[in-house]
N, C-alpha and C positions, 0 to 999 in steps of 0.2 A: 796677433794674428797677419796681420797686412804684411808685416815685415818677414814674416816667415815665409807666407806664400810668395812674396814677391823673390827670395833667396831660393825657391824652389821651380820656379819660373825660368827658362831660358826661352826670352824673346824669339832670338835670333840665330839662326845654325851659321856655323862658319862657312860651310859653302856659300850658302846666298851672300852674306856681305862680301866673300870675295868676288863672288861674281857682280857685284854690286859696284864695289871700288874698278871692277876691272873694267867696268861700260864707263862710270864717270869718268876714270882718267882718261878714254878714248874718246866722249863727247867732248862736241864744239861748242863754245860758249858762244849763246847770241845775246846773252844780256852786256850793257854798258859798262864803262871798266870800273871796277872795285871802288877804284880811287874819287869815283863820283857819288857814290853812294853812301849812305848813314852805315855805320860800326855797327851793328846789333849786340846788343848784351841782355844780362840776365831779366830787365824787366820788361824785353820785347817776348819772354818765351811761350808767353799765354799764346800768343799769335802768329807766332814763327812754328810752333808744334801745330796750330790747326791749319795752317794752310801752307806747308812748307814750300809747295811750289811757286808761291807768292813773291817767296825771296830769292829764289835761286839766284847763286850766285854775286850773294851778297856777303859783305865781311863781314864775321862774329869773332867777338871777345868772349865767350863765356864760361863761368866754371860751374862746379858741378862735383858729385860723387858714382865713382865707379861702383854699380854691382854687379860685374860679372866680371869672371878671370878676362884679361887681353887672349884675342886669339888670335895667331901668328901664320900666316902662310904665305910662300911665296914672296917674301921679304915687304910684306906688308903687314899691320897688325889694325886692331877689330875691336872695340869696346863699347858699352853701353854707359851712358852715367846719366844719372837723377841731375835735372836743373836746380828744380827745389827739393834737396837729401832731405829736410826736415817732414817734408809730405809725401816726400816718395812720389813726387810729380813729374812730366813735364820728358817724358824719356828723348833723350837724345844717341844717334848711332856716332861713335868717331872714328874714323880712319885716316892711315897716313904711313905714307911709305918709311920704310927701317924699323927696326926694334927697339923693345930698350929693358932692361930685365928691374929697371924702377918702379914701371908702373904697373899697379896689382889691385885687383879687387878691392875695393875700400878707401882705397887712394883718394882725397879732394884734389883736384885739377883746375888749371887753366887752360883753356883752349881756345887758340887763333887757328882761324881758318875761310872757309867757303863754304855757305850752303851750297849744298845737292840735291835740295828737294825733297821730295817725300820717299822714306823706304817703309816697303810693305812685310810682313813675316809671319810667323804663325807661334804660338805661345804653346807649351807643354800638353795644352786641351784642343790644341786644333784650334784656337780661337786667331781670330784677324789681327793683326796688331800693326798700328801705324807709327813712326817716330820720323823725325826730322835727321837728316844725314846730313854729317858735317867732314868735308876733306881738311885736314889740318895741318898744318903749315908748322904748328909746334904745340906742344902739349908740354905741361910743367907741373910737377906736383907743388900744391900749395899747403900751408899751414891750415889744417880745421878752422881754427878761430875767424880766419879772416873770411870765409864762407858763410858760417854759423849764427856767429855772433860779433860782427868786427866789436873790440874797444873803444867806449867813449873817453874814459877814461882807466889809466895803469898808476898803480900805487906799490912801488919798492917798498916793502917791509922791514923784512929781514930779522924778526924777532923770535931767540927761541926760551923753547922751554922745557925742562928736564926734572926726572921725579926717578931716583934713584936707575938712572942708566936708559930711560926710556925717554928721548927727544925728539919733540916736535920742533921745526923752523918752518915755519910761516912766510914765505918767500917774498909773495907780491900778491896784490887782490887785482883784477881786471872787471870794470863797468860796462856791461854791455845793456841793450834795451831789452832783450828777453832773460839775461842771466848775470848772475856772476859768478866769477871764476877764482877760488884760492889755490895759489899753490903751494904746495907743501913739502917738504922734505920730513921724512923719520927713520929716526938711527936706532939700531939697536945696540945698548953699549952693556948688555948686561950678558949672563952666560947660562941665557934661555930664549928660548922665543917667545916670539912678542906677539900680540895683535891688536890690529887697526883698526875700529869698527867707525867706519866710514857711513855707515847709517844711522848712524847716534849722533851723528855733527848737526850740530844746527847756527843759525844767523840768528842775531838779537839784533832790533833795531826800533827806534818810535816802540817801543812796549811790546814789542811782536817778536816771535818765536819762529823761524823758517826753517822748513827741514830740509834734506838736499834733494837735488832731481836727480833721474836717472841719468847715467855718462855712458853714452856708448861712444862718444866721438875721441875723446881726450887719454890720456893716459891715466891711470889711476894707481893712488898707492896701493901697494899688496895687502891684501888681510891678516898673512902671516909673515913675519920678518925673522931672519935665521941671525944668532949672535953675529957680530960686524957689519951687519947688511945695510944701507943706508936706501932707502924704495922714495922715488918720487914720485908727484901725481900731482890731479887738481880733482879739486874738492869742488861738488856744482852745487847752486843755490839759485833761488829764482832773484827776480831782480830786484834789486835793494836802491833805495833815493838817496842817490847822488848826493840830491841838498841838502842829506842831513849831518852831511862832512863828518861822521862816525858810523861805527859798527863793533860788533863784538861777536867773534865767533869761537866756537866751543867743541873739541874735540875729544874723542874717550877711546883707549883703547885697554888691554888687561897683558898679563904676562903668564907662562906655564911655571911659573914657580908661587903657587898658591899661598906665598908668606907674604908676596910681595902684593899690595894694592896698588893701582896707580888708579888718581884722583880725576877728575876734568880737568881739561888744560885750555885756558881761557886766553884771548888776544884780542885786543883792545884795539883797534885801528881808528887814525883820525887823519883827514886830509882837509 
């Protein structure tokens, strides 16, 4: 529900953002040189978003997820992002001179720039909303895994299993503090549509069975795959024990040809 409401609320109107951008662009800088100040990063977001004006003109290097469509006016671009995408917290308004077709809603980005203080606006219900405003020198699109759950260990596997033309290749496994990512390629070498049952996938380790986690941020294997098509994606599990040195991953699917039964495919992975 929180995610749904977040997408419905337009916190800052473009006119207000552009007026704020213009005001900040023409304002005189009174703080000390950026070169003498600490570069603020995501670990400072709680304090930064609580007291934006305290850090006015400080340099920043932040990462986050864009949750509004970037707005462009008079050669300037503005968007909002969550500094903590997992919790949808720490609202940051980012604006910069120029435009880019590569920066879109739901992108994960790294922003380098300068704190311009507190920005105030209204949400769709008329409630007052405050956020920290950043004048960006650079906005770079980044891989979601680098923000959400950086890998502590990466294992190249490249093992394949094939049943009657239903082929699964387990390409690699990445272990992070809060999740395990399994990269798959599913190929349909049959004459009929096949199905990949992501919800049935299992991870086995230390006599325990783990189900998949919901995946909203990474590419997913398509549930229906036509003949001759290869679909690649990531299946996400809860964090596994790296010190266990092994795990088994099990995947299931089916075919439109009811005469073909696809048995569960298991992959033993050691590191």
